[in-house]
C-alpha positions in Angstrom: 70.9 68.4 140.7 67.7 68.8 139.4 66.4 71.6 138.4 63.7 72.5 140.7 61.0 75.6 140.6 62.6 77.8 142.4 65.7 78.3 140.0 62.9 80.0 137.6 63.0 83.4 139.0 67.2 83.3 139.0 66.9 83.8 135.2 63.6 85.2 135.0 63.8 87.9 137.2 67.2 89.5 135.3 65.4 89.0 132.1 62.8 91.2 133.4 65.4 93.7 134.6 66.7 94.1 131.3 63.3 94.5 129.3 62.4 97.3 131.9 65.3 98.8 131.6 65.2 98.7 127.4 62.4 101.8 128.0 63.2 103.2 131.2 66.8 103.2 132.0 67.5 106.4 131.8 64.7 108.0 133.6 65.8 105.6 136.5 68.9 106.7 136.7 68.0 110.1 136.9 65.7 109.5 140.0 68.2 107.3 141.9 71.4 109.2 141.1 73.5 110.3 144.2 76.9 109.5 143.5 77.9 110.1 147.7 75.8 107.8 148.6 77.8 105.6 151.2 76.4 102.3 150.6 76.4 102.7 147.0 80.4 103.7 147.7 80.8 100.7 150.3 79.3 98.0 147.9 81.4 99.2 145.2 84.0 98.3 147.2 82.8 94.8 148.4 79.9 93.8 146.0 82.2 91.8 143.8 83.3 89.8 147.1 80.8 86.8 146.2 82.3 86.1 143.3 85.6 86.1 144.3 85.0 83.9 147.4 83.3 81.3 144.9 86.7 81.3 143.0 88.7 81.4 146.4 86.5 78.6 147.5 87.2 76.7 144.2 90.9 77.2 144.8 90.6 75.7 148.5 88.9 73.0 147.3 91.2 71.6 144.7 94.1 72.7 147.0 92.8 69.8 149.4 92.5 67.7 146.7 95.4 67.8 145.2 97.3 67.5 148.8 94.9 64.4 150.3 92.8 62.6 147.5 95.2 61.9 145.0 98.9 60.6 144.4 100.4 60.9 140.9 102.8 63.7 141.6 101.2 65.7 138.0 97.8 65.5 139.4 99.3 66.8 142.9 101.0 69.9 140.8 98.1 70.6 138.5 95.5 70.8 141.4 97.4 72.5 144.0 98.9 75.1 141.5 95.2 75.6 140.0 94.2 76.2 143.8 96.7 78.5 144.9 96.8 80.3 141.8 92.8 80.9 142.1 93.5 82.5 145.8 96.1 84.5 144.6 93.7 85.9 141.4 91.0 86.8 143.7 93.4 88.1 146.6 94.7 90.7 143.9 91.4 91.6 142.4 89.9 92.2 146.0 92.5 94.4 147.3 92.2 96.7 144.2 88.4 97.2 145.2 88.5 100.3 147.5 86.0 103.2 148.3 86.2 105.8 146.0 84.0 108.5 144.2 82.7 106.2 141.2 86.3 105.7 139.8 87.0 109.1 139.5 90.1 108.9 142.3 90.3 110.7 145.6 94.2 110.3 146.4 93.9 112.5 149.5 91.3 110.8 151.1 92.8 107.6 153.1 89.7 105.3 152.7 91.0 105.4 148.5 94.2 104.3 149.1 94.6 100.4 147.5 96.2 99.0 150.9 93.0 99.5 152.5 90.7 96.6 150.4 94.0 94.6 151.2 92.9 93.2 154.6 89.0 92.7 153.3 90.5 90.7 150.6 92.4 88.3 153.0 89.4 87.9 155.0 86.7 87.1 152.6 88.7 85.1 149.8 91.0 83.6 152.2 88.7 82.7 154.4 86.6 81.2 151.6 90.1 79.6 150.6 89.7 78.0 153.8 86.1 76.9 153.6 87.0 75.5 150.3 89.4 73.2 151.8 86.7 72.1 154.6 84.1 71.4 152.2 86.2 68.9 150.3 87.9 67.6 153.5 84.3 67.1 154.8 82.3 65.8 151.8 81.0 62.2 151.1 80.1 63.3 147.8 81.8 61.3 144.4 81.6 63.9 142.5 83.1 66.4 144.4 86.0 67.3 141.7 83.5 67.7 139.5 81.0 70.2 141.4 84.2 72.3 142.3 85.2 72.3 138.3 81.8 73.5 137.5 81.9 76.2 140.0 85.1 77.4 138.8 84.2 76.9 135.1 80.9 78.8 135.3 82.6 81.6 137.2 85.4 82.2 134.3 82.9 81.9 131.4 80.8 84.5 132.8 83.6 86.8 133.6 84.7 86.3 130.3 81.4 87.0 128.4 81.0 90.2 130.8 84.3 91.3 129.9 84.3 90.8 125.8 80.7 92.2 126.2 82.4 95.7 127.9 85.4 95.8 125.3 82.8 95.4 121.9 80.2 98.3 123.4 81.7 100.9 125.3 78.3 102.2 126.8 78.8 105.4 128.8 78.0 104.8 132.3 75.4 107.4 133.9 78.1 109.4 136.0 80.2 110.3 133.2 77.3 111.1 131.5 75.7 113.1 133.7 79.3 114.6 134.7 80.6 115.8 131.1 78.4 114.8 128.9 74.2 115.6 128.2 71.8 113.3 128.7 71.0 113.6 124.5 74.3 111.2 124.3 72.5 108.1 126.0 72.4 105.1 124.8 70.6 102.1 125.0 72.5 98.7 126.0 72.3 97.1 122.1 73.9 100.2 120.7 77.7 100.4 120.4 79.4 103.1 122.0 82.6 105.4 121.2 85.2 106.2 124.1 85.1 110.0 124.3 87.8 110.3 126.6 90.4 107.9 126.8 91.7 109.0 130.4 88.6 107.6 131.7 88.3 104.9 129.7 86.5 102.4 132.4 83.9 105.4 132.3 82.9 103.7 129.3 82.4 100.2 130.1 78.5 100.4 131.3 77.4 97.4 129.6 77.1 94.7 131.2 77.9 95.5 135.2 80.7 93.1 136.1 79.9 93.8 139.8 76.7 91.9 139.2 77.9 89.5 137.1 80.4 88.5 139.9 78.1 89.1 142.9 75.6 86.2 141.2 78.6 83.7 141.0 77.9 83.9 144.6 74.1 82.0 144.0 76.2 79.7 142.4 78.9 78.7 145.0 75.6 78.6 147.3 73.8 76.4 145.2 76.0 73.8 145.3 77.3 74.1 149.1 74.4 71.8 150.2 75.9 68.8 147.4 78.9 68.4 149.3 77.7 66.9 152.1 74.4 64.1 151.8 72.7 64.8 155.1 73.0 68.8 153.8 71.5 67.9 150.6 68.8 65.6 152.1 67.9 69.2 153.8 65.0 70.6 151.7 65.0 73.9 153.1 68.6 74.7 152.9 69.3 75.2 149.1 66.6 77.4 148.4 67.6 79.8 151.7 71.4 79.7 150.7 70.0 80.5 147.1 67.5 83.3 148.7 70.3 84.9 150.2 72.7 84.8 147.4 69.4 86.1 145.2 68.9 88.8 147.6 72.7 90.3 147.8 72.7 90.1 143.6 69.5 92.7 144.0 70.7 94.9 146.3 73.9 95.3 144.8 72.4 95.6 141.6 70.0 98.7 142.9 73.8 100.2 144.6 75.3 100.1 141.4 72.1 102.5 139.8 72.8 104.2 142.4 76.4 105.7 142.2 75.3 106.4 138.7 77.5 103.4 137.7 75.2 101.0 135.7 72.1 101.3 134.3 68.9 99.2 134.6 69.7 96.8 131.6 73.4 96.8 132.5 73.0 94.9 135.9 70.2 92.9 134.3 72.4 91.4 131.8 75.0 90.9 133.8 72.9 88.7 136.3 71.4 86.6 133.3 74.6 86.2 131.8 75.9 83.9 135.2 72.3 82.4 135.6 72.2 81.0 132.1 75.7 80.1 132.1 75.1 78.2 135.4 71.7 76.3 134.3 73.3 76.0 131.4 76.4 74.2 132.9 74.8 72.4 135.5 72.0 71.2 132.9 75.1 69.7 130.8 76.8 68.2 134.0 74.3 66.9 135.6 71.8 65.9 133.3 69.3 63.2 133.5 70.2 60.8 131.2 74.2 60.9 132.9 72.7 60.5 135.9 70.2 57.2 135.0 73.8 55.8 133.3 75.6 56.3 136.8 72.5 54.5 138.2 72.4 51.3 135.9 76.2 51.2 135.7 76.3 51.0 140.1 73.3 48.5 140.4 
């Protein structure tokens, strides 16, 4: 897939967010912080859904290919197994996302119980899994398996990078800083922190934003959808429109995470950057111009 000019903001905007946040992180959060904001709490529960949906779509596509397109038993078992595993993982993690008071548990509220997240997970991830089956079934692209694997690989690498950085940096979330510490304990994104309170260890995983990393994975899935069918790929407006939808969602999600004090601007910008950088690099490697020319020569 050729890199086009409208791909530039996918990396430029989050990098600018990190740079701006490097100077104004604390001031921005002080101005925005609203821990009881309903929009922010709701986005905390569903904001990562595009990422989980992308993984479920990847699983649905592999599941269909394993059943219908491949004939060796080990190929079938491998693709079906990976597909069902992807669905199970996404259902598990999405169902754990519930509306709560910024990770400080409110067990006496019905909407804070974990089972509330299960119907949302079934609808979003189950629907995406079926969507993956539909795309694989109706695709006329001979590289459909390559596209699906690329979506899954970008999602996996992005999440791994984010998880490792969270475990290494231990940056304090603003909501914990505001409630239990003082503003003098604020640290920038490049400074390694310390877990002061093991009971709330999750409150020391501010950098980078896992929600925004996952949300941006939705952009990746939307970017590749037009490639499944030649008719869709010929529509010059479809891909940029889908990218714009995913881009706006990710920016709104980033704002919501700062609103409830879960992250700073540099956190959300870096999470966004991780996914977009992984996407652009992975896409360049798999769909490089040299490889495309080689395929063209072989088929002529």
